[in-house]
C-alpha positions as CSV (number, residue, x, y, z in Angstrom):
1,M,1.1,-40.9,-41.1
2,Q,1.3,-44.3,-39.2
3,R,4.6,-43.8,-38.0
4,I,3.4,-41.0,-36.0
5,K,0.5,-42.9,-35.1
6,T,2.9,-45.5,-33.9
7,W,4.3,-42.8,-31.6
8,L,1.4,-41.1,-30.4
9,N,0.1,-44.7,-29.2
10,Q,3.3,-45.3,-27.3
11,Y,2.4,-42.1,-25.0
12,E,-0.3,-41.2,-22.5
13,P,-2.9,-38.4,-23.6
14,M,-1.2,-36.7,-20.4
15,T,2.3,-36.8,-20.9
16,L,1.8,-35.5,-24.6
17,I,-0.2,-32.6,-23.3
18,T,2.3,-31.9,-20.6
19,F,5.2,-31.7,-23.6
20,A,2.8,-29.5,-24.9
21,C,2.5,-27.3,-22.3
22,L,6.1,-26.8,-22.2
23,A,6.6,-26.6,-25.8
24,G,4.0,-23.9,-25.4
25,G,5.1,-22.1,-22.3
26,L,9.4,-22.1,-23.5
27,F,8.0,-20.4,-26.7
28,L,5.9,-18.0,-25.1
29,L,8.6,-17.0,-22.3
30,Q,11.2,-17.1,-24.7
31,Q,9.2,-14.2,-27.1
32,L,8.4,-12.3,-24.0
33,T,11.9,-12.0,-23.1
34,S,12.8,-10.7,-26.4
35,E,9.9,-8.3,-26.7
36,V,11.5,-6.9,-23.2
37,L,15.1,-6.8,-24.5
38,E,13.8,-5.0,-27.5
39,G,11.8,-2.3,-25.8
40,E,9.0,-3.7,-27.4
41,T,6.6,-3.7,-24.5
42,L,7.4,-0.3,-22.6
43,G,4.5,1.3,-23.8
44,F,2.1,-1.8,-22.3
45,D,4.1,-1.6,-18.9
46,R,4.0,2.3,-19.0
47,T,0.1,2.6,-19.9
48,I,-0.7,0.1,-16.7
49,L,1.7,1.0,-14.2
50,L,0.2,4.6,-14.9
51,W,-3.6,3.7,-14.5
52,L,-2.6,2.3,-11.3
53,R,-1.8,6.2,-10.1
54,Q,-3.7,8.9,-9.3
55,P,-3.4,11.6,-12.1
56,G,-2.4,14.4,-10.3
57,D,0.2,12.1,-7.6
58,L,1.7,9.1,-9.0
59,G,3.0,8.8,-5.3
60,Q,-0.6,7.9,-4.1
61,P,-2.0,4.9,-5.7
62,I,-5.5,4.1,-7.0
63,G,-8.0,2.8,-4.5
64,P,-8.9,3.3,-1.2
65,H,-6.3,3.6,1.4
66,W,-6.6,0.0,2.9
67,L,-5.7,-1.1,-0.9
68,A,-2.1,-0.3,-0.5
69,H,-1.7,-1.9,3.2
70,A,-3.4,-5.0,2.3
71,M,-0.9,-5.3,-1.4
72,G,1.9,-4.7,1.0
73,D,0.6,-7.4,3.2
74,I,-0.4,-9.8,0.2
75,T,3.0,-9.4,-1.4
76,S,4.9,-10.4,1.6
77,L,3.1,-13.8,1.1
78,G,5.9,-14.3,-2.4
79,G,8.6,-13.2,-0.5
80,I,11.6,-15.4,0.4
81,T,11.1,-15.0,3.9
82,V,7.7,-16.6,4.0
83,L,8.1,-18.9,1.4
84,S,11.2,-20.3,2.7
85,I,9.7,-20.8,6.2
86,L,6.9,-22.4,4.3
87,T,8.8,-24.7,2.4
88,L,10.7,-26.1,5.3
89,L,8.4,-26.6,7.7
90,A,6.5,-28.4,4.6
91,T,9.7,-30.7,4.1
92,I,10.0,-31.6,7.5
93,Y,6.4,-32.2,7.7
94,L,7.2,-35.0,4.9
95,L,10.5,-36.1,6.6
96,L,8.6,-36.8,9.9
97,D,5.7,-38.6,7.8
98,R,8.5,-41.0,6.1
99,R,7.9,-39.5,2.6
100,T,11.9,-38.7,2.1
101,A,11.6,-38.6,-1.8
102,I,8.5,-36.1,-1.4
103,A,10.3,-33.9,0.5
104,V,13.4,-33.8,-1.5
105,F,11.3,-32.9,-4.5
106,L,9.5,-30.1,-2.4
107,F,12.4,-28.5,-1.4
108,V,15.1,-29.0,-4.3
109,S,12.0,-27.8,-6.3
110,V,11.5,-24.1,-5.0
111,L,15.2,-23.9,-4.4
112,S,16.0,-24.7,-7.6
113,G,13.3,-22.3,-8.8
114,W,14.4,-19.1,-6.5
115,L,18.1,-20.1,-8.0
116,A,16.7,-20.1,-11.8
117,S,15.0,-16.1,-11.1
118,T,17.7,-15.2,-9.6
119,G,19.7,-16.4,-12.8
120,L,17.5,-15.4,-15.2
121,K,17.7,-11.6,-13.1
122,I,21.5,-11.0,-13.8
123,L,21.4,-12.6,-16.9
124,I,18.6,-9.8,-18.7
125,A,19.5,-7.4,-16.1
126,R,16.3,-5.3,-15.9
127,A,16.3,-2.3,-13.9
128,R,13.0,-1.7,-12.0
129,P,10.7,0.5,-13.2
130,D,11.2,4.6,-12.4
131,I,7.7,5.4,-13.9
132,V,5.8,5.3,-10.6
133,P,7.1,6.1,-7.3
134,H,8.1,2.5,-5.6
135,L,5.5,1.4,-2.3
136,V,8.2,-1.1,-1.2
137,D,11.8,-1.2,-1.2
138,V,13.4,-3.2,-4.0
139,N,17.2,-3.7,-4.6
140,D,17.5,-6.1,-7.2
141,F,16.8,-6.5,-11.0
142,S,13.0,-6.4,-12.7
143,F,12.7,-9.1,-14.8
144,P,11.4,-11.8,-14.1
145,S,9.4,-11.1,-10.7
146,G,11.5,-13.4,-8.2
147,H,7.7,-13.1,-6.5
148,A,5.6,-14.0,-9.1
149,M,7.8,-17.1,-10.3
150,V,8.8,-18.8,-7.1
151,S,5.6,-18.5,-5.7
152,A,4.2,-20.0,-8.9
153,V,6.7,-22.5,-8.1
154,T,5.9,-22.8,-4.5
155,Y,2.5,-23.1,-4.6
156,L,1.4,-24.9,-7.5
157,T,4.4,-27.8,-6.1
158,L,2.5,-27.7,-2.3
159,G,-0.9,-27.4,-4.2
160,T,-0.1,-30.5,-6.4
161,L,1.0,-32.2,-3.2
162,L,-2.1,-31.4,-0.9
163,A,-4.2,-32.2,-3.7
164,R,-3.4,-35.9,-4.3
165,T,-4.4,-36.4,-0.9
166,Q,-7.6,-35.2,-1.2
167,R,-10.6,-37.7,-2.1
168,Y,-13.1,-35.8,-3.7
169,R,-12.7,-33.9,-7.3
170,A,-14.5,-31.0,-5.7
171,T,-11.0,-30.2,-2.8
172,R,-8.7,-31.5,-5.5
173,I,-9.4,-28.4,-8.0
174,F,-10.1,-26.3,-4.8
175,V,-6.7,-26.6,-3.6
176,M,-4.9,-26.0,-7.2
177,G,-7.1,-22.8,-7.2
178,A,-5.7,-21.5,-4.2
179,G,-2.5,-22.3,-5.2
180,I,-3.3,-20.5,-8.3
181,F,-5.2,-17.1,-6.5
182,L,-2.2,-16.4,-4.6
183,A,0.4,-17.0,-7.3
184,V,-1.8,-14.7,-9.3
185,I,-2.7,-11.8,-6.3
186,I,1.3,-12.2,-5.2
187,G,1.9,-11.2,-8.8
188,L,-0.7,-8.6,-9.0
189,S,1.1,-7.1,-5.8
190,R,3.9,-6.2,-7.1
191,V,2.4,-4.1,-10.3
192,Y,0.2,-2.5,-7.9
193,L,2.9,-1.3,-5.4
194,G,5.2,-0.3,-8.7
195,V,8.1,-2.5,-8.3
196,H,7.8,-4.5,-11.2
197,Y,6.3,-3.9,-15.0
198,P,3.4,-6.0,-16.0
199,T,5.8,-8.2,-18.5
200,D,8.2,-8.9,-15.4
201,V,5.2,-10.2,-13.3
202,L,3.8,-12.7,-16.4
203,A,7.2,-13.4,-17.3
204,G,7.4,-14.7,-13.8
205,W,4.4,-16.6,-14.2
206,V,5.3,-18.3,-17.3
207,A,8.7,-19.3,-15.5
208,G,7.5,-20.5,-11.9
209,S,4.7,-22.8,-13.8
210,L,7.4,-24.2,-16.7
211,W,9.4,-24.8,-13.3
212,A,6.7,-26.2,-11.6
213,L,5.3,-28.7,-13.7
214,L,9.5,-29.6,-15.1
215,C,9.8,-31.1,-11.7
216,W,6.6,-32.3,-11.8
217,V,8.1,-34.5,-14.8
218,V,10.7,-35.1,-13.4
219,S,9.5,-36.1,-9.9
220,K,7.2,-38.6,-11.8
221,R,10.3,-40.1,-13.8
222,F,12.5,-40.5,-10.9
223,I,11.6,-40.6,-7.6
224,V,10.7,-44.4,-7.2
225,R,7.1,-45.2,-6.4
226,A,7.7,-47.0,-2.2
227,D,5.5,-47.1,0.3
228,G,3.0,-44.6,-1.6
229,E,6.1,-41.7,-2.1
230,G,4.7,-41.2,-5.7
231,L,3.5,-37.8,-7.0
């Protein structure tokens, strides 16, 4: 017991919490992936997808007509085009502001997150849902949701960077909350549009959050605090 106390005293509480979150997230992702591969989640996925469509016409989503158009707009916020432009502009701004290390951190975090998402899709090779008609065109694998994962990486990372520039706790919470909100509604839009199983999106959220957290941990360890660049 004394050895455990000594070991715990060597680390800051936030460090221990961070690694606990990483371990818990990895376990959750592993369990979810295992259940998906075994087909255990199909009943749940099917129920949610059918619930989001009109009983007499599966090609029509529930809700007013404008909602489908709104979901199409929202889902674009997690597309590769929007995220690439956003990341590129933020990276250029940081470079012009002489914050090279943070610029590299942002760019590498998003790029590596996209590569990880693509790799997982190829590895799992889950076909897109065919339970309801798709409301937007898709042509790659389904698990995990790339929109959910990469938007989580991008918006959480940007939220972290922006939050650290805020003087007040309330604005820091708002900025981080905005990043989380965007990642959540983008993921929900994918299910509403019928192009992802709910478990695809859940896995994307978990994987994206884990990736953003892992990149933050690495940056804290290896990015030198020079001229206020530390994260």
